[in-house]
C-alpha positions in Angstrom: 179.3 55.5 112.6 177.2 53.8 109.6 173.8 54.7 109.4 171.3 52.2 107.5 167.5 53.1 106.4 165.0 50.9 104.8 162.7 53.0 102.5 159.5 51.2 102.5 159.5 51.0 106.7 160.1 54.7 106.3 157.0 55.1 104.3 154.9 52.5 106.1 155.1 54.6 109.2 154.6 58.3 107.8 152.0 60.3 109.2 152.6 63.5 107.2 153.1 64.4 103.7 157.1 64.4 104.4 159.7 62.5 107.0 163.3 63.8 107.6 165.0 60.8 108.2 168.4 62.3 108.7 169.1 65.3 110.0 172.8 67.0 110.3 174.0 70.5 109.9 175.3 69.8 106.6 172.7 67.4 105.3 169.2 66.2 105.7 167.4 63.4 103.5 163.7 62.7 103.8 160.8 61.3 101.8 158.1 63.7 100.6 154.6 61.3 99.7 151.6 63.4 98.0 148.4 61.4 97.7 146.7 61.6 94.2 145.9 65.1 93.6 146.7 66.3 96.9 148.1 69.9 97.1 151.8 70.5 97.6 152.1 72.6 100.5 155.9 73.2 100.9 157.5 76.5 100.8 161.0 77.5 99.4 163.8 76.2 101.0 167.1 77.9 102.6 169.6 75.2 101.0 169.9 73.6 97.5 167.7 70.2 96.9 168.1 66.9 95.2 164.8 65.1 94.6 164.8 61.6 93.1 161.2 60.3 92.0 160.5 56.5 93.4 157.0 56.4 92.8 154.3 58.4 90.2 154.5 60.7 87.6 153.4 64.4 86.8 155.5 67.9 86.8 157.3 70.0 89.0 156.9 73.5 88.6 160.3 75.3 89.6 159.7 79.3 90.1 158.1 79.5 86.5 159.5 76.5 84.7 157.4 73.4 84.3 159.4 69.8 84.1 157.9 66.7 83.5 158.6 64.0 85.9 158.4 60.2 86.4 160.2 57.3 88.3 163.3 57.5 88.3 163.8 61.3 87.5 166.2 63.1 89.4 165.2 67.1 90.1 167.5 69.6 90.8 166.0 73.0 93.0 168.1 75.7 93.8 168.0 77.3 97.5 165.1 80.0 97.8 163.1 78.9 94.5 159.3 78.1 94.8 158.7 74.9 93.6 155.4 72.5 93.9 154.8 69.0 92.6 151.5 68.2 90.8 150.6 64.7 90.2 146.9 62.7 89.5 148.4 59.9 91.4 150.6 59.1 94.4 153.5 60.6 94.3 156.7 59.5 96.3 160.3 61.4 96.4 163.7 61.0 98.1 164.6 64.6 98.9 168.5 65.5 99.9 169.3 68.8 101.1 172.7 70.7 101.3 171.8 71.7 104.4 169.5 71.4 107.0 165.7 71.5 106.3 164.5 74.8 106.9 162.0 76.6 105.1 163.0 80.5 103.9 159.9 81.4 106.2 161.6 79.9 109.4 164.6 82.4 109.1 163.8 85.6 110.8 
């Protein structure tokens, strides 16, 4: 079955700083939105993750490495890696997990 999504529609209806709109056993896809200077509250995840920056710029800290980001940047974050975005402007990214959208803290 074909699934189709409109990213502008998803963003306009977001009530949280993230929205997972595809959730399958082997993949999850969503949108992360941080307002200007908002702290990134995410924890490390169980699965590898890709981010695609669709709006904003700044940097992401992955473990102890700092990587500059801008619109069009693609970032790979390995499973279990601590990571946080930092931006002075609104930041919007699409994320894709190589598995379910689960934090390390959710596993007992």
